Structure formats: C-alpha cells, structure tokens
C-alpha positions in Angstrom: -19.1 89.4 36.6 -18.3 86.8 33.9 -16.6 85.7 31.2 -17.0 86.5 27.5 -14.8 85.6 24.6 -14.6 87.0 21.0 -13.4 84.3 18.0 -10.8 85.6 15.4 -9.6 84.1 12.6 -6.0 84.5 12.2 -3.6 82.7 9.6 -6.3 80.1 9.3 -6.7 79.5 12.9 -9.3 80.6 15.4 -8.2 82.1 18.2 -10.6 83.1 21.5 -9.9 85.8 23.3 -11.3 85.9 26.6 -12.4 89.1 28.9 -14.0 89.5 32.0 -17.1 91.8 31.7 -19.7 93.2 34.1 -23.4 94.3 33.3 -23.8 97.9 33.5 -26.8 100.0 33.2 -26.5 102.9 30.8 -29.9 104.7 30.5 -32.4 101.8 29.5 -30.0 99.7 27.9 -27.9 97.1 29.9 -24.1 97.0 28.0 -20.7 94.8 28.9 -18.1 96.8 30.1 -14.6 95.3 30.2 -12.8 94.9 33.3 -10.0 93.1 32.1 -8.6 91.5 28.9 -7.4 88.3 29.1 -6.2 87.3 26.1 -6.4 83.3 25.1 -7.0 81.2 28.1 -7.0 77.3 28.5 -9.4 75.6 30.8 -7.1 75.8 33.9 -7.0 79.9 33.1 -10.6 80.2 32.5 -11.6 78.6 36.0 -8.8 81.0 37.8 -10.4 83.8 36.0 -13.8 82.7 37.2 -12.5 82.6 40.7 -11.3 85.9 40.5 -14.5 87.3 39.4 -16.0 85.6 42.4 -13.5 87.2 44.6 -14.0 90.6 43.1 -17.7 90.8 43.7 -17.8 88.4 46.6 -20.4 86.5 45.6 -20.8 83.2 43.5 -21.3 83.4 40.0 -24.1 82.7 37.7 -24.4 79.1 36.8 -24.8 78.5 32.9 -28.2 77.4 31.6 -26.2 73.8 31.2 -23.6 73.7 33.8 -23.6 70.8 35.7 -21.5 73.2 38.2 -18.5 70.6 38.3 -14.8 72.1 37.3 -13.2 69.8 35.0 -9.4 69.9 35.8 -7.0 67.1 35.0 -4.2 66.8 37.4 -1.1 64.8 36.9 -0.1 62.2 38.7 3.2 60.6 39.7 2.0 57.1 39.8 5.5 56.1 41.7 4.5 58.1 44.6 0.9 56.6 45.1 0.4 53.9 47.7 -2.4 52.5 49.4 -2.6 52.6 53.0 -4.8 51.3 55.6 -7.2 49.6 53.5 -10.1 47.7 55.0 -12.4 45.1 54.3 -15.9 46.5 53.5 -18.3 44.4 51.6 -18.8 41.7 53.7 -19.2 43.6 56.9 -21.7 45.9 55.2 -23.6 42.8 54.2 -23.4 41.6 57.8 -24.9 44.8 59.0 -27.5 45.0 56.2 -28.4 41.2 57.7 -28.3 42.5 61.0 -30.8 45.4 60.5 -32.8 43.6 58.1 -33.7 40.9 60.3 -34.7 43.3 63.0 -31.9 42.2 65.2 -30.7 45.9 65.6 -34.3 46.9 67.0 -34.7 44.5 69.0 -31.0 44.7 70.7 -32.0 48.6 71.0 -34.9 47.5 73.4 -33.3 44.7 75.5 -29.8 45.6 76.3 -29.6 48.4 78.8 -28.3 51.7 78.1 -26.7 53.7 80.5 -23.3 55.6 80.9 -21.2 53.2 78.7 -19.1 54.8 76.4 -20.3 52.2 73.5 -23.9 50.9 73.3 -24.3 47.4 73.6 -26.4 47.0 70.6 -23.2 48.3 68.8 -21.3 45.6 70.5 -23.5 43.2 69.6 -23.5 44.2 66.1 -19.4 43.6 66.0 -20.0 40.1 67.4 -22.6 39.4 65.1 -20.7 40.5 61.9 -17.4 38.7 63.4 -19.3 35.5 63.6 -20.6 36.0 59.9 -17.5 37.3 58.4 -14.4 35.5 60.3 -15.3 33.6 63.2 -12.9 33.6 65.6 -12.3 34.3 69.6 -12.9 37.7 70.9 -9.5 38.4 71.6 -8.9 37.9 67.8 -12.1 40.5 66.6 -10.6 43.0 69.7 -7.0 43.0 68.4 -6.6 42.4 64.7 -9.9 41.6 62.9 -11.9 45.0 64.1 -9.1 47.2 62.9 -9.1 45.3 59.2 -12.9 46.1 58.8 -14.5 49.0 58.0 -17.0 48.3 60.9 -15.5 51.4 62.9 -17.0 53.5 59.9 -20.2 51.7 59.4 -21.2 52.0 63.2 -19.4 55.2 63.9 -17.1 53.6 66.6 -13.7 54.0 67.8 -11.3 51.2 66.9 -10.0 51.5 70.7 -13.1 51.3 72.1 -13.5 47.7 71.0 -11.5 45.6 73.5 -11.8 41.9 74.5 -13.4 42.7 78.1 -15.9 44.8 76.2 -16.8 42.1 73.8 -17.4 39.2 76.7 -19.9 41.5 78.8 -21.7 42.0 75.6 -21.6 38.0 75.6 -22.8 38.1 78.8 -25.7 40.5 78.3 -26.8 38.7 75.3 -27.1 35.3 77.0 -29.4 36.8 79.6 -31.9 37.5 76.5 -31.3 34.0 74.6 -34.8 33.2 74.5 -36.2 36.5 73.3 -33.7 36.6 70.4 -34.5 32.7 69.5 -38.0 33.7 69.4 -37.7 36.7 67.5 -35.5 34.8 64.7 -38.0 32.0 64.6 -40.9 34.4 64.0 -39.3 36.1 61.2 -38.5 32.4 59.5 
C-alpha cells in the first residue's frame, strides 16, 4: 500500500486529494485499487497515512527513489519550558584522551598494569588521572568528588561516576609509580 494523489483545480486554486491505494493484479495488468479516500492532507497527515499503510500490511513501505528516509516534521517548542540539565565539559577531556591514545600510553598501560578482579581496569584509572592533570590539575580528592562528575569522561571511558573515588585514584598512582621508568622510556622514544 502506498499514497497516491490527484490534482484538481477549483476556483483558481490547486487542490491535492490523497488516497491510500494498493496494487492488484487483474489478468495480465496491475491496477491501483483505492483502499481509502483521505482527502487533502498536510505533511503530518501524510506521515500518519503512511504509518497506517505500514500497519495494515505489516511491512515497511517501499522508499521513494530519492527519498532520504527522514520524516520532516516541525514540532512546536515552548522555550520557557526548556532547560539545560547536567551539562558537562567535553572538548578538553576528549582532546586529553586523544593524546593519551595517540602517544601510545593507553596500550602501554594495558600491558603494564595488572588486570584482575577490580571493578575498573587500572588503565582506565590512569587515563582519568592523566586527563585530570592535563585539563585541571588538582588533588585526587577534587578529581573524585567534583571534577570527574563535571566532565564527559564517564561516557568517553564508559565508566560509572560512582566507581571513581579517591582511594582507587591513589592506588592507580601507586601502580603507575612502579612503572615510572618504562613510561618515561616510552615517552622519550616517541619524541
């Protein structure tokens, strides 16, 4: 089923009358049989009619030749009812993670830092520490209680904000300190 329209001129105005049709084979010919007369429809009405056709036949409709598949509808918005909630810093931490991966530190930390039964891999905690030092140098307590929650790192690293705490950050620093020589050697080879 699909929509088809006919155009009529009446009193100098052009009117488009829409109908829902289906293709039916009659002998050797295929004809369009009208299922429903829909009258004049605006854009929203045409979208609803297409949805009805999909519902009736139980399959998606065939897209037009140059149809991009998007449904173009405008929705009125009350600007007084719009507000921003939980905005987070993105650009600086995204750049910090790109540098973290670009320098090869992400792969090196994956190899050097032990993986065990911890809830958060130590390499991710190292990434948090490096991003914090680059974007907003501060204490581990500030990182855990304030800074991390204001950034988009939880989404970029797929890391729950409740799992980043000062104790875990301090343990990650201790583990990084054990591999200080390897980290410095890696960075000096890259320059």
